[in-house]
N, CA, C and O atoms as a GROMACS GRO file, in nm:
protein
  488
    1MET      N    1   7.096  -0.343   7.250
    1MET     CA    2   7.182  -0.336   7.115
    1MET      C    3   7.250  -0.485   7.129
    1MET      O    4   7.290  -0.530   7.236
    2LYS      N    5   7.256  -0.546   7.014
    2LYS     CA    6   7.325  -0.664   7.012
    2LYS      C    7   7.448  -0.638   6.956
    2LYS      O    8   7.457  -0.580   6.848
    3LYS      N    9   7.564  -0.682   7.032
    3LYS     CA   10   7.705  -0.673   6.973
    3LYS      C   11   7.728  -0.749   6.855
    3LYS      O   12   7.808  -0.709   6.771
    4GLU      N   13   7.664  -0.854   6.841
    4GLU     CA   14   7.687  -0.916   6.717
    4GLU      C   15   7.647  -0.844   6.594
    4GLU      O   16   7.696  -0.861   6.482
    5LEU      N   17   7.555  -0.765   6.627
    5LEU     CA   18   7.520  -0.665   6.487
    5LEU      C   19   7.606  -0.590   6.459
    5LEU      O   20   7.621  -0.563   6.339
    6PHE      N   21   7.680  -0.539   6.542
    6PHE     CA   22   7.798  -0.431   6.504
    6PHE      C   23   7.922  -0.519   6.467
    6PHE      O   24   8.006  -0.474   6.390
    7ASP      N   25   7.932  -0.620   6.510
    7ASP     CA   26   8.059  -0.723   6.462
    7ASP      C   27   8.039  -0.749   6.312
    7ASP      O   28   8.134  -0.746   6.234
    8LYS      N   29   7.928  -0.772   6.278
    8LYS     CA   30   7.900  -0.835   6.128
    8LYS      C   31   7.864  -0.727   6.047
    8LYS      O   32   7.849  -0.748   5.926
    9ASN      N   33   7.844  -0.601   6.098
    9ASN     CA   34   7.804  -0.488   6.008
    9ASN      C   35   7.895  -0.361   6.026
    9ASN      O   36   7.889  -0.280   6.118
   10PRO      N   37   7.983  -0.360   5.920
   10PRO     CA   38   8.103  -0.240   5.928
   10PRO      C   39   8.048  -0.110   5.945
   10PRO      O   40   8.097  -0.038   6.031
   11ILE      N   41   7.950  -0.068   5.872
   11ILE     CA   42   7.884   0.059   5.876
   11ILE      C   43   7.838   0.089   6.019
   11ILE      O   44   7.864   0.195   6.075
   12LEU      N   45   7.768  -0.010   6.073
   12LEU     CA   46   7.732   0.017   6.213
   12LEU      C   47   7.841   0.027   6.324
   12LEU      O   48   7.829   0.099   6.424
   13LYS      N   49   7.935  -0.043   6.300
   13LYS     CA   50   8.045  -0.038   6.389
   13LYS      C   51   8.132   0.093   6.377
   13LYS      O   52   8.170   0.159   6.474
   14LEU      N   53   8.158   0.122   6.240
   14LEU     CA   54   8.243   0.248   6.223
   14LEU      C   55   8.137   0.365   6.266
   14LEU      O   56   8.187   0.438   6.352
   15SER      N   57   8.021   0.397   6.233
   15SER     CA   58   7.944   0.507   6.283
   15SER      C   59   7.910   0.514   6.424
   15SER      O   60   7.878   0.618   6.482
   16PHE      N   61   7.918   0.395   6.480
   16PHE     CA   62   7.902   0.384   6.646
   16PHE      C   63   8.043   0.452   6.701
   16PHE      O   64   8.044   0.545   6.781
   17ASP      N   65   8.146   0.399   6.651
   17ASP     CA   66   8.273   0.444   6.707
   17ASP      C   67   8.309   0.602   6.649
   17ASP      O   68   8.389   0.668   6.715
   18PHE      N   69   8.263   0.648   6.554
   18PHE     CA   70   8.265   0.777   6.519
   18PHE      C   71   8.174   0.858   6.607
   18PHE      O   72   8.212   0.969   6.645
   19SER      N   73   8.038   0.805   6.647
   19SER     CA   74   7.961   0.880   6.728
   19SER      C   75   8.027   0.920   6.865
   19SER      O   76   8.015   1.029   6.920
   20LEU      N   77   8.106   0.798   6.914
   20LEU     CA   78   8.157   0.822   7.053
   20LEU      C   79   8.274   0.917   7.039
   20LEU      O   80   8.294   0.995   7.132
   21MET      N   81   8.358   0.920   6.928
   21MET     CA   82   8.440   1.015   6.913
   21MET      C   83   8.399   1.161   6.904
   21MET      O   84   8.467   1.253   6.951
   22VAL      N   85   8.271   1.179   6.834
   22VAL     CA   86   8.216   1.305   6.844
   22VAL      C   87   8.160   1.343   6.974
   22VAL      O   88   8.152   1.461   7.006
   23ILE      N   89   8.127   1.265   7.038
   23ILE     CA   90   8.074   1.288   7.178
   23ILE      C   91   8.185   1.353   7.248
   23ILE      O   92   8.173   1.464   7.300
   24GLU      N   93   8.308   1.275   7.249
   24GLU     CA   94   8.412   1.312   7.322
   24GLU      C   95   8.458   1.468   7.280
   24GLU      O   96   8.481   1.560   7.359
   25TYR      N   97   8.466   1.473   7.142
   25TYR     CA   98   8.504   1.613   7.103
   25TYR      C   99   8.425   1.709   7.142
   25TYR      O  100   8.474   1.812   7.186
   26CYS      N  101   8.282   1.692   7.133
   26CYS     CA  102   8.184   1.789   7.169
   26CYS      C  103   8.203   1.833   7.318
   26CYS      O  104   8.195   1.951   7.351
   27GLU      N  105   8.229   1.737   7.401
   27GLU     CA  106   8.268   1.771   7.545
   27GLU      C  107   8.369   1.854   7.554
   27GLU      O  108   8.361   1.942   7.640
   28GLN      N  109   8.482   1.847   7.474
   28GLN     CA  110   8.589   1.935   7.485
   28GLN      C  111   8.542   2.089   7.425
   28GLN      O  112   8.593   2.195   7.462
   29LEU      N  113   8.450   2.079   7.340
   29LEU     CA  114   8.397   2.216   7.277
   29LEU      C  115   8.337   2.279   7.378
   29LEU      O  116   8.362   2.397   7.401
   30GLU      N  117   8.242   2.202   7.461
   30GLU     CA  118   8.158   2.254   7.570
   30GLU      C  119   8.244   2.328   7.665
   30GLU      O  120   8.231   2.447   7.695
   31VAL      N  121   8.339   2.242   7.711
   31VAL     CA  122   8.440   2.287   7.819
   31VAL      C  123   8.492   2.432   7.775
   31VAL      O  124   8.505   2.525   7.854
   32ASN      N  125   8.524   2.439   7.626
   32ASN     CA  126   8.568   2.562   7.579
   32ASN      C  127   8.468   2.664   7.537
   32ASN      O  128   8.501   2.756   7.462
   33LYS      N  129   8.348   2.651   7.583
   33LYS     CA  130   8.224   2.729   7.555
   33LYS      C  131   8.210   2.772   7.410
   33LYS      O  132   8.190   2.887   7.370
   34LYS      N  133   8.224   2.653   7.333
   34LYS     CA  134   8.186   2.647   7.179
   34LYS      C  135   8.068   2.584   7.165
   34LYS      O  136   8.063   2.479   7.101
   35TYR      N  137   7.955   2.638   7.224
   35TYR     CA  138   7.818   2.568   7.222
   35TYR      C  139   7.755   2.551   7.093
   35TYR      O  140   7.704   2.445   7.057
   36VAL      N  141   7.757   2.650   7.026
   36VAL     CA  142   7.664   2.641   6.907
   36VAL      C  143   7.738   2.528   6.804
   36VAL      O  144   7.670   2.432   6.767
   37LEU      N  145   7.849   2.537   6.768
   37LEU     CA  146   7.906   2.433   6.690
   37LEU      C  147   7.907   2.289   6.766
   37LEU      O  148   7.899   2.185   6.700
   38SER      N  149   7.916   2.288   6.882
   38SER     CA  150   7.925   2.165   6.961
   38SER      C  151   7.778   2.104   6.937
   38SER      O  152   7.767   1.983   6.917
   39ARG      N  153   7.688   2.173   6.937
   39ARG     CA  154   7.528   2.102   6.937
   39ARG      C  155   7.508   2.077   6.797
   39ARG      O  156   7.447   1.973   6.773
   40GLN      N  157   7.547   2.150   6.693
   40GLN     CA  158   7.533   2.114   6.559
   40GLN      C  159   7.626   1.985   6.510
   40GLN      O  160   7.592   1.908   6.422
   41LEU      N  161   7.736   1.977   6.575
   41LEU     CA  162   7.816   1.853   6.530
   41LEU      C  163   7.768   1.733   6.608
   41LEU      O  164   7.759   1.619   6.561
   42LEU      N  165   7.737   1.768   6.730
   42LEU     CA  166   7.674   1.632   6.808
   42LEU      C  167   7.559   1.591   6.738
   42LEU      O  168   7.550   1.470   6.720
   43ARG      N  169   7.456   1.671   6.686
   43ARG     CA  170   7.330   1.634   6.626
   43ARG      C  171   7.358   1.555   6.509
   43ARG      O  172   7.305   1.445   6.492
   44SER      N  173   7.448   1.612   6.418
   44SER     CA  174   7.460   1.542   6.277
   44SER      C  175   7.580   1.432   6.271
   44SER      O  176   7.591   1.353   6.178
   45GLY      N  177   7.664   1.438   6.378
   45GLY     CA  178   7.761   1.335   6.389
   45GLY      C  179   7.704   1.206   6.443
   45GLY      O  180   7.740   1.098   6.397
   46THR      N  181   7.625   1.217   6.530
   46THR     CA  182   7.550   1.084   6.608
   46THR      C  183   7.434   1.057   6.504
   46THR      O  184   7.397   0.939   6.502
   47SER      N  185   7.378   1.130   6.430
   47SER     CA  186   7.274   1.096   6.341
   47SER      C  187   7.308   1.009   6.212
   47SER      O  188   7.221   0.957   6.143
   48ILE      N  189   7.431   1.000   6.189
   48ILE     CA  190   7.486   0.920   6.098
   48ILE      C  191   7.459   0.764   6.130
   48ILE      O  192   7.407   0.688   6.048
   49GLY      N  193   7.503   0.727   6.262
   49GLY     CA  194   7.489   0.594   6.292
   49GLY      C  195   7.343   0.552   6.325
   49GLY      O  196   7.308   0.435   6.305
   50ALA      N  197   7.251   0.651   6.379
   50ALA     CA  198   7.114   0.627   6.394
   50ALA      C  199   7.044   0.605   6.274
   50ALA      O  200   6.950   0.525   6.277
   51ASN      N  201   7.072   0.660   6.173
   51ASN     CA  202   7.016   0.642   6.041
   51ASN      C  203   7.062   0.514   5.971
   51ASN      O  204   6.991   0.458   5.888
   52ALA      N  205   7.177   0.471   6.006
   52ALA     CA  206   7.243   0.350   5.950
   52ALA      C  207   7.159   0.239   6.023
   52ALA      O  208   7.100   0.147   5.966
   53MET      N  209   7.162   0.265   6.170
   53MET     CA  210   7.093   0.145   6.256
   53MET      C  211   6.930   0.142   6.210
   53MET      O  212   6.873   0.033   6.209
   54GLU      N  213   6.865   0.251   6.176
   54GLU     CA  214   6.738   0.244   6.138
   54GLU      C  215   6.729   0.179   6.010
   54GLU      O  216   6.634   0.103   5.996
   55ALA      N  217   6.811   0.194   5.912
   55ALA     CA  218   6.813   0.117   5.780
   55ALA      C  219   6.805  -0.027   5.785
   55ALA      O  220   6.744  -0.092   5.701
   56GLN      N  221   6.875  -0.084   5.897
   56GLN     CA  222   6.868  -0.212   5.931
   56GLN      C  223   6.728  -0.283   5.944
   56GLN      O  224   6.717  -0.405   5.940
   57ASN      N  225   6.622  -0.196   5.961
   57ASN     CA  226   6.507  -0.245   5.976
   57ASN      C  227   6.404  -0.179   5.864
   57ASN      O  228   6.287  -0.155   5.894
   58ALA      N  229   6.447  -0.159   5.764
   58ALA     CA  230   6.366  -0.095   5.638
   58ALA      C  231   6.266  -0.177   5.605
   58ALA      O  232   6.264  -0.297   5.633
   59GLU      N  233   6.171  -0.113   5.539
   59GLU     CA  234   6.051  -0.204   5.509
   59GLU      C  235   6.063  -0.245   5.356
   59GLU      O  236   5.983  -0.323   5.304
   60SER      N  237   6.172  -0.185   5.286
   60SER     CA  238   6.183  -0.227   5.156
   60SER      C  239   6.344  -0.191   5.117
   60SER      O  240   6.422  -0.126   5.187
   61LYS      N  241   6.368  -0.242   5.009
   61LYS     CA  242   6.511  -0.204   4.936
   61LYS      C  243   6.517  -0.051   4.928
   61LYS      O  244   6.611   0.016   4.971
   62ALA      N  245   6.412  -0.006   4.872
   62ALA     CA  246   6.412   0.139   4.851
   62ALA      C  247   6.417   0.226   4.975
   62ALA      O  248   6.477   0.333   4.974
   63ASP      N  249   6.349   0.174   5.093
   63ASP     CA  250   6.362   0.245   5.217
   63ASP      C  251   6.496   0.222   5.266
   63ASP      O  252   6.550   0.319   5.319
   64PHE      N  253   6.559   0.117   5.259
   64PHE     CA  254   6.700   0.104   5.314
   64PHE      C  255   6.787   0.196   5.233
   64PHE      O  256   6.875   0.257   5.294
   65LEU      N  257   6.772   0.214   5.099
   65LEU     CA  258   6.866   0.305   5.017
   65LEU      C  259   6.837   0.460   5.068
   65LEU      O  260   6.921   0.548   5.083
   66HIS      N  261   6.694   0.468   5.090
   66HIS     CA  262   6.666   0.608   5.152
   66HIS      C  263   6.719   0.652   5.284
   66HIS      O  264   6.762   0.766   5.303
   67LYS      N  265   6.715   0.561   5.374
   67LYS     CA  266   6.780   0.576   5.489
   67LYS      C  267   6.939   0.593   5.502
   67LYS      O  268   6.999   0.671   5.575
   68MET      N  269   6.990   0.499   5.411
   68MET     CA  270   7.138   0.517   5.382
   68MET      C  271   7.167   0.657   5.325
   68MET      O  272   7.259   0.723   5.374
   69ARG      N  273   7.097   0.701   5.230
   69ARG     CA  274   7.122   0.843   5.176
   69ARG      C  275   7.101   0.946   5.270
   69ARG      O  276   7.163   1.052   5.260
   70VAL      N  277   7.019   0.925   5.361
   70VAL     CA  278   7.001   1.041   5.477
   70VAL      C  279   7.139   1.017   5.577
   70VAL      O  280   7.195   1.115   5.624
   71ALA      N  281   7.179   0.901   5.601
   71ALA     CA  282   7.297   0.899   5.677
   71ALA      C  283   7.405   0.962   5.600
   71ALA      O  284   7.486   1.034   5.658
   72ALA      N  285   7.413   0.941   5.469
   72ALA     CA  286   7.520   1.008   5.402
   72ALA      C  287   7.512   1.156   5.402
   72ALA      O  288   7.616   1.223   5.406
   73LYS      N  289   7.385   1.214   5.397
   73LYS     CA  290   7.365   1.358   5.408
   73LYS      C  291   7.406   1.411   5.550
   73LYS      O  292   7.464   1.519   5.561
   74GLU      N  293   7.379   1.343   5.646
   74GLU     CA  294   7.430   1.372   5.787
   74GLU      C  295   7.577   1.379   5.778
   74GLU      O  296   7.634   1.480   5.821
   75ALA      N  297   7.645   1.279   5.726
   75ALA     CA  298   7.794   1.290   5.719
   75ALA      C  299   7.847   1.410   5.641
   75ALA      O  300   7.950   1.465   5.679
   76GLU      N  301   7.777   1.453   5.528
   76GLU     CA  302   7.813   1.567   5.467
   76GLU      C  303   7.799   1.678   5.570
   76GLU      O  304   7.896   1.752   5.590
   77GLU      N  305   7.693   1.693   5.633
   77GLU     CA  306   7.686   1.809   5.719
   77GLU      C  307   7.778   1.815   5.838
   77GLU      O  308   7.818   1.920   5.886
   78THR      N  309   7.814   1.674   5.888
   78THR     CA  310   7.912   1.663   5.981
   78THR      C  311   8.053   1.709   5.929
   78THR      O  312   8.130   1.773   6.001
   79GLN      N  313   8.080   1.676   5.810
   79GLN     CA  314   8.207   1.712   5.747
   79GLN      C  315   8.206   1.870   5.749
   79GLN      O  316   8.310   1.924   5.789
   80TYR      N  317   8.116   1.940   5.715
   80TYR     CA  318   8.123   2.076   5.719
   80TYR      C  319   8.158   2.157   5.840
   80TYR      O  320   8.233   2.254   5.843
   81TRP      N  321   8.084   2.096   5.951
   81TRP     CA  322   8.108   2.150   6.099
   81TRP      C  323   8.253   2.100   6.138
   81TRP      O  324   8.317   2.181   6.205
   82LEU      N  325   8.319   1.974   6.107
   82LEU     CA  326   8.434   1.955   6.131
   82LEU      C  327   8.534   2.046   6.050
   82LEU      O  328   8.642   2.077   6.100
   83TRP      N  329   8.500   2.086   5.927
   83TRP     CA  330   8.619   2.174   5.861
   83TRP      C  331   8.602   2.306   5.925
   83TRP      O  332   8.706   2.368   5.946
   84LEU      N  333   8.495   2.358   5.960
   84LEU     CA  334   8.482   2.476   6.038
   84LEU      C  335   8.565   2.479   6.166
   84LEU      O  336   8.634   2.575   6.200
   85CYS      N  337   8.552   2.368   6.233
   85CYS     CA  338   8.649   2.346   6.367
   85CYS      C  339   8.790   2.335   6.321
   85CYS      O  340   8.876   2.393   6.387
   86ASN      N  341   8.822   2.266   6.212
   86ASN     CA  342   8.964   2.243   6.185
   86ASN      C  343   9.019   2.374   6.127
   86ASN      O  344   9.140   2.392   6.145
   87TYR      N  345   8.952   2.466   6.061
   87TYR     CA  346   9.014   2.582   6.010
   87TYR      C  347   9.002   2.700   6.098
   87TYR      O  348   9.053   2.807   6.064
   88SER      N  349   8.932   2.686   6.218
   88SER     CA  350   8.942   2.801   6.332
   88SER      C  351   9.045   2.758   6.416
   88SER      O  352   9.057   2.645   6.465
   89PRO      N  353   9.126   2.866   6.432
   89PRO     CA  354   9.242   2.841   6.534
   89PRO      C  355   9.185   2.830   6.680
   89PRO      O  356   9.250   2.777   6.771
   90ALA      N  357   9.081   2.873   6.694
   90ALA     CA  358   9.018   2.878   6.834
   90ALA      C  359   8.963   2.740   6.877
   90ALA      O  360   8.913   2.722   6.988
   91TYR      N  361   8.972   2.656   6.796
   91TYR     CA  362   8.899   2.502   6.816
   91TYR      C  363   9.007   2.409   6.832
   91TYR      O  364   9.114   2.426   6.773
   92PRO      N  365   8.985   2.302   6.916
   92PRO     CA  366   9.069   2.181   6.942
   92PRO      C  367   9.086   2.117   6.802
   92PRO      O  368   9.001   2.124   6.714
   93ASN      N  369   9.203   2.053   6.792
   93ASN     CA  370   9.231   1.958   6.679
   93ASN      C  371   9.129   1.866   6.672
   93ASN      O  372   9.076   1.816   6.770
   94CYS      N  373   9.094   1.835   6.528
   94CYS     CA  374   8.977   1.736   6.508
   94CYS      C  375   9.025   1.634   6.379
   94CYS      O  376   8.949   1.563   6.312
   95ASP      N  377   9.156   1.645   6.364
   95ASP     CA  378   9.201   1.546   6.244
   95ASP      C  379   9.161   1.407   6.258
   95ASP      O  380   9.120   1.347   6.159
   96ASP      N  381   9.169   1.348   6.376
   96ASP     CA  382   9.115   1.197   6.393
   96ASP      C  383   8.969   1.200   6.361
   96ASP      O  384   8.929   1.099   6.304
   97LEU      N  385   8.883   1.291   6.384
   97LEU     CA  386   8.758   1.281   6.337
   97LEU      C  387   8.727   1.278   6.192
   97LEU      O  388   8.644   1.206   6.137
   98ILE      N  389   8.822   1.383   6.128
   98ILE     CA  390   8.794   1.387   5.993
   98ILE      C  391   8.841   1.269   5.924
   98ILE      O  392   8.772   1.227   5.830
   99THR      N  393   8.945   1.210   5.955
   99THR     CA  394   8.991   1.081   5.928
   99THR      C  395   8.883   0.962   5.938
   99THR      O  396   8.864   0.880   5.848
  100LYS      N  397   8.823   0.965   6.049
  100LYS     CA  398   8.731   0.839   6.070
  100LYS      C  399   8.604   0.898   5.985
  100LYS      O  400   8.533   0.815   5.929
  101LEU      N  401   8.578   1.008   5.974
  101LEU     CA  402   8.445   1.043   5.901
  101LEU      C  403   8.489   0.989   5.742
  101LEU      O  404   8.397   0.942   5.675
  102ASP      N  405   8.609   0.994   5.687
  102ASP     CA  406   8.634   0.964   5.551
  102ASP      C  407   8.598   0.830   5.536
  102ASP      O  408   8.531   0.792   5.440
  103GLU      N  409   8.647   0.734   5.648
  103GLU     CA  410   8.621   0.594   5.654
  103GLU      C  411   8.460   0.568   5.645
  103GLU      O  412   8.411   0.491   5.562
  104VAL      N  413   8.398   0.629   5.723
  104VAL     CA  414   8.256   0.612   5.724
  104VAL      C  415   8.194   0.649   5.584
  104VAL      O  416   8.105   0.578   5.536
  105ASN      N  417   8.238   0.755   5.522
  105ASN     CA  418   8.183   0.798   5.399
  105ASN      C  419   8.225   0.698   5.285
  105ASN      O  420   8.148   0.668   5.194
  106LYS      N  421   8.336   0.654   5.295
  106LYS     CA  422   8.370   0.549   5.210
  106LYS      C  423   8.273   0.418   5.202
  106LYS      O  424   8.229   0.370   5.098
  107VAL      N  425   8.251   0.371   5.331
  107VAL     CA  426   8.177   0.265   5.342
  107VAL      C  427   8.022   0.282   5.318
  107VAL      O  428   7.956   0.188   5.277
  108LEU      N  429   7.967   0.404   5.345
  108LEU     CA  430   7.850   0.456   5.298
  108LEU      C  431   7.826   0.461   5.147
  108LEU      O  432   7.724   0.417   5.094
  109GLY      N  433   7.919   0.511   5.089
  109GLY     CA  434   7.929   0.518   4.954
  109GLY      C  435   7.904   0.386   4.878
  109GLY      O  436   7.822   0.371   4.787
  110SER      N  437   7.990   0.290   4.930
  110SER     CA  438   7.991   0.161   4.888
  110SER      C  439   7.839   0.098   4.898
  110SER      O  440   7.777   0.039   4.810
  111ILE      N  441   7.801   0.125   5.020
  111ILE     CA  442   7.665   0.056   5.037
  111ILE      C  443   7.548   0.126   4.959
  111ILE      O  444   7.451   0.064   4.915
  112ILE      N  445   7.565   0.253   4.948
  112ILE     CA  446   7.473   0.309   4.862
  112ILE      C  447   7.475   0.273   4.700
  112ILE      O  448   7.373   0.258   4.632
  113ASN      N  449   7.592   0.263   4.657
  113ASN     CA  450   7.614   0.229   4.528
  113ASN      C  451   7.560   0.090   4.502
  113ASN      O  452   7.481   0.078   4.409
  114SER      N  453   7.591  -0.009   4.568
  114SER     CA  454   7.553  -0.138   4.593
  114SER      C  455   7.398  -0.160   4.591
  114SER      O  456   7.341  -0.232   4.510
  115ALA      N  457   7.344  -0.096   4.681
  115ALA     CA  458   7.182  -0.083   4.714
  115ALA      C  459   7.131  -0.024   4.588
  115ALA      O  460   7.032  -0.078   4.538
  116ARG      N  461   7.179   0.071   4.533
  116ARG     CA  462   7.131   0.134   4.407
  116ARG      C  463   7.110   0.034   4.292
  116ARG      O  464   7.006   0.010   4.230
  117LYS      N  465   7.248  -0.024   4.274
  117LYS     CA  466   7.252  -0.138   4.166
  117LYS      C  467   7.141  -0.236   4.184
  117LYS      O  468   7.062  -0.260   4.092
  118ASN      N  469   7.132  -0.298   4.312
  118ASN     CA  470   7.032  -0.412   4.334
  118ASN      C  471   6.896  -0.344   4.320
  118ASN      O  472   6.805  -0.418   4.281
  119LEU      N  473   6.869  -0.232   4.342
  119LEU     CA  474   6.735  -0.182   4.319
  119LEU      C  475   6.703  -0.163   4.172
  119LEU      O  476   6.590  -0.189   4.129
  120VAL      N  477   6.807  -0.116   4.091
  120VAL     CA  478   6.786  -0.098   3.964
  120VAL      C  479   6.764  -0.226   3.887
  120VAL      O  480   6.675  -0.239   3.803
  121ASN      N  481   6.849  -0.319   3.919
  121ASN     CA  482   6.853  -0.451   3.846
  121ASN      C  483   6.764  -0.556   3.900
  121ASN      O  484   6.788  -0.676   3.890
  122LYS      N  485   6.650  -0.499   3.964
  122LYS     CA  486   6.544  -0.585   4.014
  122LYS      C  487   6.453  -0.649   3.919
  122LYS      O  488   6.363  -0.722   3.960
   0.00000   0.00000   0.00000
């Protein structure tokens, strides 16, 4: 992976940083034997960046938009798991993850809206 790609692409940087945070949090969950939510959160939380990365090599503008929408769907799922963790008193605090995910969602929303406009105005 080229560092320059991340430096020039906010969604890749944000989603990668978020993935690292998710991994760390899921490790805490594993220590606390919260295996089910840990696995769900790890899958969806790291998938956001994976889909954004895959979008960088999209075959078309429509394919790019589709992959970014998949990343947004994964972000929604991740938000659900984080809310479960947040509202359950038996889980470690995840406020930092929720805040970072809000940033990711804002950037994804902006990218999707821009890509949709570019596709329509073709």
